[in-house]
C-alpha positions in Angstrom: 1.8 16.9 -68.5 4.9 17.6 -66.3 3.1 20.5 -64.6 0.0 18.4 -63.8 2.1 15.6 -62.3 4.1 18.1 -60.3 0.9 19.7 -58.9 -0.5 16.3 -58.1 2.7 15.2 -56.3 2.7 18.5 -54.3 -1.0 17.9 -53.4 -0.2 14.3 -52.2 2.7 15.5 -50.2 0.6 18.3 -48.6 -2.2 15.9 -47.7 0.2 13.3 -46.3 2.0 16.0 -44.1 -1.4 17.4 -43.0 -2.6 13.9 -42.0 0.6 13.2 -40.1 0.3 16.5 -38.2 -3.3 15.7 -37.3 -2.2 12.2 -36.2 0.6 13.6 -34.0 -1.9 16.2 -32.5 -4.3 13.4 -31.7 -1.5 11.3 -30.0 -0.5 14.3 -27.8 -4.2 14.8 -26.8 -4.5 11.1 -26.0 -1.4 11.2 -23.9 -2.6 14.2 -21.9 -6.0 12.7 -21.4 -4.3 9.5 -20.1 -2.3 11.5 -17.6 -5.5 13.3 -16.5 -7.3 10.0 -15.9 -4.4 8.6 -13.9 -4.2 11.7 -11.7 -8.0 11.7 -11.2 -7.8 8.0 -10.0 -5.0 8.9 -7.7 -6.8 11.8 -6.2 -9.9 9.6 -5.7 -7.9 7.2 -3.7 -6.5 9.8 -1.2 -9.7 9.9 1.0 -9.8 6.1 1.2 -6.1 6.1 2.3 -6.8 8.7 5.0 -9.8 6.6 6.3 -7.7 3.5 6.3 -4.9 5.2 8.2 -7.4 6.5 10.8 -8.9 3.1 11.3 -5.4 1.6 11.7 -4.5 4.3 14.3 -7.7 3.5 16.3 -6.8 -0.2 16.2 -3.2 0.5 17.3 -4.4 2.8 20.1 -6.8 0.1 21.3 -4.0 -2.6 21.3 -1.5 -0.4 23.1 -4.1 0.6 25.7 -5.0 -3.0 26.3 -1.3 -4.1 26.5 -0.6 -1.3 29.0 -3.6 -2.4 31.1 -2.5 -6.0 31.0 1.1 -5.1 31.9 0.1 -3.0 34.8 -2.1 -5.9 36.0 0.8 -8.3 35.5 3.2 -6.2 37.5 1.0 -6.0 40.5 2.0 -8.5 43.2 -1.5 -9.9 43.9 -1.9 -11.8 40.6 -0.9 -15.3 40.0 0.4 -16.7 36.6 -3.0 -18.4 36.0 -5.0 -15.3 36.4 -2.7 -13.4 34.0 -3.0 -16.0 31.4 -6.8 -16.0 31.8 -7.1 -12.3 31.4 -5.0 -12.4 28.3 -7.2 -15.1 26.8 -10.3 -13.2 27.7 -9.0 -10.1 25.9 -9.9 -10.4 22.2 -8.1 -8.2 19.7 -10.3 -7.3 16.8 -8.6 -6.9 13.5 -10.1 -5.0 10.6 
């Protein structure tokens, strides 16, 4: 009777340890897959970020070119204050 209860207790301990090892292995695989998903999302966003930066650079270039043109017109001696204000109002800056 003692031998049978000892073998059953050893079997229960073995099954419990085996199940806990399998559970830990599954948790590790889940953690790695979560990291893979996060890295994949991040790499998918990089082309969008590059496109957005290019659009912003084009916008800034347009603004700076227009400001330089208006400044050069304003510094010329033949323009009055009213014509400068009118040219600034005519210029529309498009935002994206």
